[in-house]
VOPAGU-2260 file (C-alpha; in pm, 1 decimal, decimal comma):
REM VOPAGU-2260
SITE   aa  ch    i         X         Y         Z
SITE  UNK   A    0       0,0       0,0       0,0
SITE  UNK   A    1     283,7     240,0      87,0
SITE  UNK   A    2     457,9     179,3    -244,9
SITE  UNK   A    3     133,5     251,1    -429,7
SITE  UNK   A    4      98,6     590,1    -255,5
SITE  UNK   A    5     459,5     683,5    -336,0
SITE  UNK   A    6     407,3     579,8    -698,4
SITE  UNK   A    7      84,1     780,2    -715,7
SITE  UNK   A    8     257,6    1090,5    -575,6
SITE  UNK   A    9     535,4    1059,3    -833,9
SITE  UNK   A   10     282,9    1030,4   -1117,0
SITE  UNK   A   11      84,7    1331,5    -991,3
SITE  UNK   A   12     404,2    1538,5    -959,7
SITE  UNK   A   13     514,7    1441,1   -1310,8
SITE  UNK   A   14     177,7    1535,2   -1460,6
SITE  UNK   A   15     182,1    1867,1   -1273,1
SITE  UNK   A   16     528,7    1961,8   -1401,4
SITE  UNK   A   17     447,6    1854,3   -1757,3
SITE  UNK   A   18     137,5    2076,0   -1754,6
SITE  UNK   A   19     340,8    2370,9   -1628,4
SITE  UNK   A   20     599,9    2316,5   -1901,5
SITE  UNK   A   21     331,0    2303,0   -2170,9
SITE  UNK   A   22     169,0    2621,0   -2042,7
SITE  UNK   A   23     496,2    2798,6   -2123,9
SITE  UNK   A   24     412,4    2782,8   -2494,2
SITE  UNK   A   25      73,9    2929,9   -2411,7
SITE  UNK   A   26     261,8    3217,7   -2252,9
SITE  UNK   A   27     438,9    3284,3   -2580,6
SITE  UNK   A   28     111,9    3285,9   -2769,9
SITE  UNK   A   29     -44,7    3517,4   -2513,5
SITE  UNK   A   30     248,7    3757,1   -2552,4
SITE  UNK   A   31     224,8    3743,3   -2931,7
SITE  UNK   A   32    -145,4    3822,6   -2903,3
SITE  UNK   A   33     -69,3    4117,0   -2675,0
SITE  UNK   A   34     189,7    4241,6   -2924,1
SITE  UNK   A   35     -58,3    4216,4   -3211,4
SITE  UNK   A   36    -293,6    4437,6   -3013,9
SITE  UNK   A   37     -17,9    4684,8   -2926,9
SITE  UNK   A   38      93,2    4707,2   -3289,3
SITE  UNK   A   39    -263,1    4763,4   -3409,0
SITE  UNK   A   40    -188,3    4599,9   -3745,4
SITE  UNK   A   41    -357,3    4320,7   -3938,1
SITE  UNK   A   42    -259,9    3983,4   -3793,5
SITE  UNK   A   43     -25,5    3879,7   -4075,9
SITE  UNK   A   44     152,3    4216,3   -4082,2
SITE  UNK   A   45     184,9    4214,4   -3704,0
SITE  UNK   A   46     338,2    3865,2   -3709,2
SITE  UNK   A   47     589,7    3971,7   -3974,6
SITE  UNK   A   48     678,6    4279,7   -3770,5
SITE  UNK   A   49     718,7    4073,8   -3452,9
SITE  UNK   A   50     942,0    3821,9   -3632,6
SITE  UNK   A   51    1160,3    4101,8   -3775,0
SITE  UNK   A   52    1189,3    4259,4   -3432,7
SITE  UNK   A   53    1285,5    3923,7   -3276,2
SITE  UNK   A   54    1554,5    3864,8   -3540,9
SITE  UNK   A   55    1691,6    4214,0   -3479,4
SITE  UNK   A   56    1700,7    4155,7   -3104,4
SITE  UNK   A   57    1868,0    3816,1   -3152,5
SITE  UNK   A   58    2156,0    3992,3   -3329,0
SITE  UNK   A   59    2193,1    4251,7   -3051,6
SITE  UNK   A   60    2116,1    4020,7   -2755,4
SITE  UNK   A   61    2200,4    3659,6   -2850,2
SITE  UNK   A   62    2134,0    3360,6   -2629,1
SITE  UNK   A   63    1788,3    3435,9   -2489,7
SITE  UNK   A   64    1471,7    3233,4   -2537,1
SITE  UNK   A   65    1181,4    3358,9   -2749,2
SITE  UNK   A   66     976,3    3456,9   -2447,1
SITE  UNK   A   67    1251,6    3696,6   -2336,0
SITE  UNK   A   68    1250,7    3861,9   -2678,9
SITE  UNK   A   69     871,1    3896,2   -2669,1
SITE  UNK   A   70     891,3    4053,7   -2321,9
SITE  UNK   A   71    1157,0    4295,7   -2450,1
SITE  UNK   A   72     940,8    4397,9   -2745,1
SITE  UNK   A   73     640,7    4457,3   -2518,7
SITE  UNK   A   74     857,2    4659,5   -2280,8
SITE  UNK   A   75    1002,2    4870,3   -2563,0
SITE  UNK   A   76     662,8    4939,5   -2720,9
SITE  UNK   A   77     504,3    5036,2   -2390,6
SITE  UNK   A   78     804,5    5253,3   -2302,7
SITE  UNK   A   79     781,0    5435,0   -2636,5
SITE  UNK   A   80     410,8    5507,3   -2583,3
SITE  UNK   A   81     467,9    5695,2   -2256,8
């Protein structure tokens, strides 16, 4: 019985961490959606603009993940609107 409980806890923990990892991609999509709204462009044009901006940032700040670049773009756009 004790082994079953330990096994069950391990399975629950694994499922929990896998769900959290998957939700990270949802974070990227949520940030892209926020950027589309900030850019106020048609969806395709906004995506092209975001991709260009990411490529530009990758040249100036290499080694970060895509979510960092999206955060940087959001920060820069909001800073410029003040």
